[in-house]
TORFIZA-225041 format. One line per field, with one value per residue: residue in three letters; x, y, z of N, C-alpha, C in turn. Coordinates in nm, 4 decimals. Example, Ala and Ser with C-alpha at 12.3 -4.5 7.8 and 13.67 -1.06 7.14 Angstrom:
BEGIN
res <- (ala; ser)
n_c1 <- (1.3190; 1.2850)
n_c2 <- (-0.5690; -0.2250)
n_c3 <- (0.7800; 0.7080)
ca_c1 <- (1.2300; 1.3670)
ca_c2 <- (-0.4500; -0.1060)
ca_c3 <- (0.7800; 0.7140)
c_c1 <- (1.3200; 1.2900)
c_c2 <- (-0.3300; 0.0030)
c_c3 <- (0.7800; 0.7870)
END
This chain:
BEGIN
res <- (met; ser; leu; thr; tyr; leu; leu; val; ile; glu; asp; trp; gly; phe; glu; thr; leu; asn; asp; thr; gln; arg; val; asp; leu; phe; glu; val; ile; glu; asp; arg; his; gly; ile; gln; ser; thr; ile; met; ile; ser; gln; tyr; pro; val; ala; asp; trp; his; asn; phe; val; gly; glu; pro; thr; ile; ala; asp; ala; ile; leu; asp; arg; ile; val; his; asn; ala; his; lys; ile; ser; leu; gln; gly; glu; ser; met; arg; lys; thr; arg; ala; ala; leu; thr; his; ala; ser; lys; pro)
n_c1 <- (1.9455; 1.9141; 1.8792; 1.9763; 1.8980; 2.0091; 1.8286; 1.8458; 1.7158; 1.7662; 1.7684; 1.5276; 1.2094; 1.1982; 0.9828; 0.6282; 0.4595; 0.2671; -0.0654; -0.0164; 0.2606; 0.2712; 0.1379; 0.2937; 0.5375; 0.4713; 0.4160; 0.6733; 0.8308; 0.6924; 0.7209; 0.9915; 1.0408; 1.1872; 1.3373; 1.5098; 1.7588; 1.7147; 1.8214; 1.7630; 1.7934; 1.7958; 1.7558; 1.5844; 1.4338; 1.3234; 1.0749; 0.9397; 0.8690; 0.6201; 0.4766; 0.5810; 0.4860; 0.2166; -0.0486; -0.2125; -0.2647; -0.1453; 0.1115; 0.1686; 0.1792; 0.3937; 0.6053; 0.6260; 0.7212; 0.9701; 1.1014; 1.1030; 1.2742; 1.5229; 1.8552; 1.9698; 2.1439; 2.2653; 2.3915; 2.6044; 2.6996; 2.8848; 2.7976; 2.9713; 3.0146; 3.0261; 3.2383; 3.4490; 3.4421; 3.5302; 3.7885; 3.8898; 3.8835; 4.0547; 4.2998; 4.3850; 4.5992)
n_c2 <- (-3.2551; -2.9584; -2.8402; -2.5516; -2.3732; -2.1674; -1.9670; -1.8467; -1.6296; -1.5439; -1.2946; -1.1851; -1.0758; -1.0747; -1.1769; -1.1618; -1.3218; -1.6177; -1.7431; -1.9930; -1.9778; -1.7426; -1.8137; -2.0414; -1.9155; -1.7360; -1.9205; -2.0489; -1.8192; -1.7499; -1.9720; -1.9615; -1.7117; -1.5232; -1.7315; -1.8502; -1.7596; -1.5522; -1.4622; -1.2103; -1.1208; -0.8658; -0.6600; -0.4559; -0.1776; -0.1992; -0.0809; -0.1472; -0.4130; -0.5112; -0.5218; -0.7443; -0.9647; -0.9508; -0.9816; -0.7742; -0.8109; -1.0521; -0.9716; -0.7761; -0.9270; -1.1049; -0.9370; -0.7810; -0.9520; -0.9786; -0.7334; -0.5653; -0.6598; -0.6658; -0.6411; -0.4062; -0.3859; -0.1655; -0.1547; 0.0382; 0.1637; 0.0281; -0.2909; -0.5834; -0.7904; -0.6529; -0.4852; -0.6594; -0.7903; -0.5756; -0.5391; -0.7875; -0.7834; -0.5670; -0.6647; -0.8323; -0.8993)
n_c3 <- (2.9241; 2.7315; 2.4170; 2.2247; 1.9367; 1.6799; 1.4655; 1.1412; 0.9254; 0.6064; 0.3455; 0.3866; 0.2997; 0.0226; -0.1049; -0.0647; 0.2084; 0.1816; 0.2926; 0.4466; 0.4908; 0.6520; 0.8828; 0.9628; 1.0084; 1.2196; 1.4176; 1.4552; 1.5404; 1.7597; 1.9313; 1.9685; 2.0945; 2.3331; 2.4239; 2.2329; 2.0024; 1.7047; 1.3793; 1.1514; 0.8190; 0.5897; 0.3008; 0.3187; 0.4846; 0.8298; 0.8749; 0.6474; 0.6681; 0.7440; 0.5182; 0.3754; 0.5283; 0.4833; 0.5939; 0.8080; 1.1019; 1.1811; 1.0926; 1.2765; 1.5122; 1.4616; 1.4074; 1.6391; 1.8318; 1.7212; 1.6569; 1.8788; 2.0740; 1.9522; 1.8410; 1.6254; 1.3257; 1.1033; 0.7881; 0.5749; 0.2510; -0.0314; -0.1794; -0.0536; -0.2323; -0.4718; -0.4320; -0.3914; -0.6460; -0.8042; -0.7101; -0.7795; -1.0644; -1.1039; -1.0306; -1.2326; -1.4959)
ca_c1 <- (2.0153; 1.8295; 1.9495; 1.9322; 1.9358; 1.9987; 1.7586; 1.8883; 1.6396; 1.8391; 1.7019; 1.3939; 1.1383; 1.2002; 0.8449; 0.5176; 0.4267; 0.1266; -0.1362; 0.0572; 0.3916; 0.2450; 0.1033; 0.4077; 0.6480; 0.4167; 0.4343; 0.8196; 0.8668; 0.6227; 0.7811; 1.1281; 1.0388; 1.2409; 1.4063; 1.6161; 1.7996; 1.6908; 1.8812; 1.6945; 1.8842; 1.7234; 1.7994; 1.4822; 1.4156; 1.2252; 0.9427; 0.8722; 0.8567; 0.4782; 0.4268; 0.6148; 0.3976; 0.0991; -0.1780; -0.1661; -0.2756; -0.0348; 0.2417; 0.1893; 0.2089; 0.5331; 0.7126; 0.6188; 0.8126; 1.1058; 1.1570; 1.1189; 1.3841; 1.6270; 1.9791; 1.9707; 2.2824; 2.2352; 2.5183; 2.5958; 2.8070; 2.8769; 2.7949; 3.1024; 3.0264; 3.0616; 3.3752; 3.5361; 3.4498; 3.6110; 3.9226; 3.9488; 3.9146; 4.1590; 4.4314; 4.4139; 4.6937)
ca_c2 <- (-3.1517; -2.8865; -2.7791; -2.4296; -2.3595; -2.0333; -1.9560; -1.7475; -1.5998; -1.4597; -1.2500; -1.1614; -0.9698; -1.0788; -1.2068; -1.1519; -1.4570; -1.6676; -1.7734; -2.0939; -1.9299; -1.6537; -1.9010; -2.1182; -1.8162; -1.6909; -2.0378; -2.0669; -1.7096; -1.7481; -2.0802; -1.9187; -1.5809; -1.5119; -1.8494; -1.8945; -1.6432; -1.5463; -1.3430; -1.1870; -1.0438; -0.8060; -0.5391; -0.3581; -0.1279; -0.2732; -0.0155; -0.2076; -0.5595; -0.5467; -0.5502; -0.8803; -1.0566; -0.9453; -0.9637; -0.6803; -0.8577; -1.1430; -0.9009; -0.7200; -1.0299; -1.1538; -0.8311; -0.7367; -1.0503; -0.9810; -0.6058; -0.4877; -0.7137; -0.6829; -0.5534; -0.3751; -0.3405; -0.1140; -0.1330; 0.1403; 0.1545; -0.0692; -0.4387; -0.6506; -0.8617; -0.5648; -0.4331; -0.7781; -0.8020; -0.4678; -0.5758; -0.8993; -0.7409; -0.4735; -0.7256; -0.9146; -0.8271)
ca_c3 <- (2.8463; 2.6387; 2.2965; 2.1792; 1.7967; 1.6211; 1.3382; 1.0524; 0.8023; 0.5188; 0.2297; 0.4374; 0.2346; -0.1235; -0.1496; 0.0306; 0.2541; 0.1579; 0.4192; 0.5132; 0.5344; 0.7639; 1.0053; 1.0026; 1.0610; 1.3541; 1.5180; 1.4808; 1.6109; 1.8949; 2.0088; 2.0090; 2.1529; 2.4687; 2.4564; 2.1406; 1.9158; 1.5687; 1.2951; 1.0243; 0.7325; 0.4883; 0.2435; 0.3313; 0.6237; 0.9220; 0.8455; 0.5249; 0.6869; 0.7538; 0.3789; 0.3421; 0.5962; 0.4074; 0.6676; 0.9222; 1.2366; 1.1888; 1.0788; 1.4002; 1.6103; 1.4351; 1.4188; 1.7803; 1.8928; 1.6654; 1.6521; 2.0116; 2.1497; 1.8543; 1.8145; 1.4865; 1.2724; 0.9697; 0.7077; 0.4665; 0.1613; -0.1330; -0.1470; -0.0510; -0.3601; -0.5785; -0.3958; -0.4198; -0.7834; -0.8596; -0.6720; -0.8555; -1.1975; -1.1044; -1.0113; -1.3520; -1.5904)
c_c1 <- (1.9301; 1.9186; 1.8986; 1.9833; 1.9177; 1.9285; 1.8029; 1.7978; 1.7016; 1.7475; 1.5608; 1.3301; 1.1390; 1.0586; 0.7545; 0.4833; 0.2849; 0.0605; -0.0627; 0.1863; 0.3729; 0.2282; 0.2226; 0.5132; 0.6011; 0.4448; 0.5832; 0.8619; 0.8107; 0.6813; 0.9312; 1.1403; 1.0821; 1.3248; 1.5280; 1.6369; 1.7582; 1.7559; 1.8048; 1.7831; 1.7964; 1.7855; 1.6996; 1.4736; 1.3119; 1.0829; 0.8724; 0.8337; 0.7113; 0.4337; 0.4707; 0.5321; 0.2726; -0.0411; -0.1448; -0.1668; -0.1614; 0.1011; 0.2695; 0.2396; 0.3570; 0.6306; 0.7250; 0.7207; 0.9602; 1.1680; 1.1937; 1.2213; 1.5166; 1.7458; 1.9828; 2.1059; 2.2423; 2.3728; 2.4964; 2.7134; 2.7819; 2.8583; 2.9417; 3.1137; 3.0820; 3.2010; 3.4748; 3.5519; 3.5439; 3.7593; 3.9831; 3.9796; 4.0278; 4.2990; 4.4663; 4.5046; 4.6262)
c_c2 <- (-3.0945; -2.8262; -2.6507; -2.4046; -2.2104; -2.0381; -1.8359; -1.7422; -1.4980; -1.4144; -1.2188; -1.0464; -0.9728; -1.1087; -1.1975; -1.2999; -1.4900; -1.7117; -1.8817; -2.0499; -1.8299; -1.7292; -1.9790; -2.0250; -1.7733; -1.8050; -2.0590; -1.9458; -1.7123; -1.8604; -2.0424; -1.7943; -1.5870; -1.6276; -1.8729; -1.7634; -1.6646; -1.4233; -1.3323; -1.0959; -0.9938; -0.6929; -0.4291; -0.3083; -0.1940; -0.2053; -0.0830; -0.3537; -0.5959; -0.5855; -0.6939; -0.9885; -1.0647; -0.9214; -0.8834; -0.7280; -0.9611; -1.0778; -0.8349; -0.8094; -1.0864; -1.0451; -0.7721; -0.8341; -1.0325; -0.8421; -0.5409; -0.5462; -0.7346; -0.5927; -0.5310; -0.3219; -0.2986; -0.0940; -0.0258; 0.1201; 0.0464; -0.2141; -0.4923; -0.7304; -0.7713; -0.5093; -0.5471; -0.7973; -0.7021; -0.4963; -0.6854; -0.8645; -0.6509; -0.5363; -0.8182; -0.8308; -0.7879)
c_c3 <- (2.7428; 2.5338; 2.2603; 2.0358; 1.7635; 1.4913; 1.2655; 0.9298; 0.7249; 0.3962; 0.2611; 0.3549; 0.0731; -0.1803; -0.0303; 0.0787; 0.2113; 0.2909; 0.5018; 0.5645; 0.6557; 0.8883; 1.0572; 1.0714; 1.2030; 1.4540; 1.5526; 1.5664; 1.7510; 1.9852; 2.0552; 2.0938; 2.3025; 2.5056; 2.3700; 2.0472; 1.7625; 1.4958; 1.1717; 0.9450; 0.6222; 0.4293; 0.2501; 0.4705; 0.7080; 0.8980; 0.7324; 0.5545; 0.6977; 0.6121; 0.3327; 0.3983; 0.5312; 0.4828; 0.7983; 1.0626; 1.2589; 1.1858; 1.2134; 1.5115; 1.5881; 1.4712; 1.5666; 1.8596; 1.8438; 1.6882; 1.7877; 2.1013; 2.0657; 1.8766; 1.6719; 1.4376; 1.1265; 0.8994; 0.5990; 0.3677; 0.0437; -0.0969; -0.1467; -0.1711; -0.4724; -0.5573; -0.4294; -0.5706; -0.8575; -0.8279; -0.7513; -0.9963; -1.2042; -1.0928; -1.1329; -1.4504; -1.7310)
END
């Protein structure tokens, strides 16, 4: 029996990756490519993601495996945290 795991990378792009992180991420993405699902969550547009990886060649390799087979969901509007906070404050007497 083979197990398949979903990898979720949340808050992608808050910091530029260092050398070790770049190589580690490439190896993980390469091992999963076409076999296992990965979800990447970011507040930044995909066009900016190369900057977060930091090194252009590795960024191309990583993002080529992620972006071209992706289902992209772009959300618009206010943050749900902000909306919920406003509702919570409005309901207090």
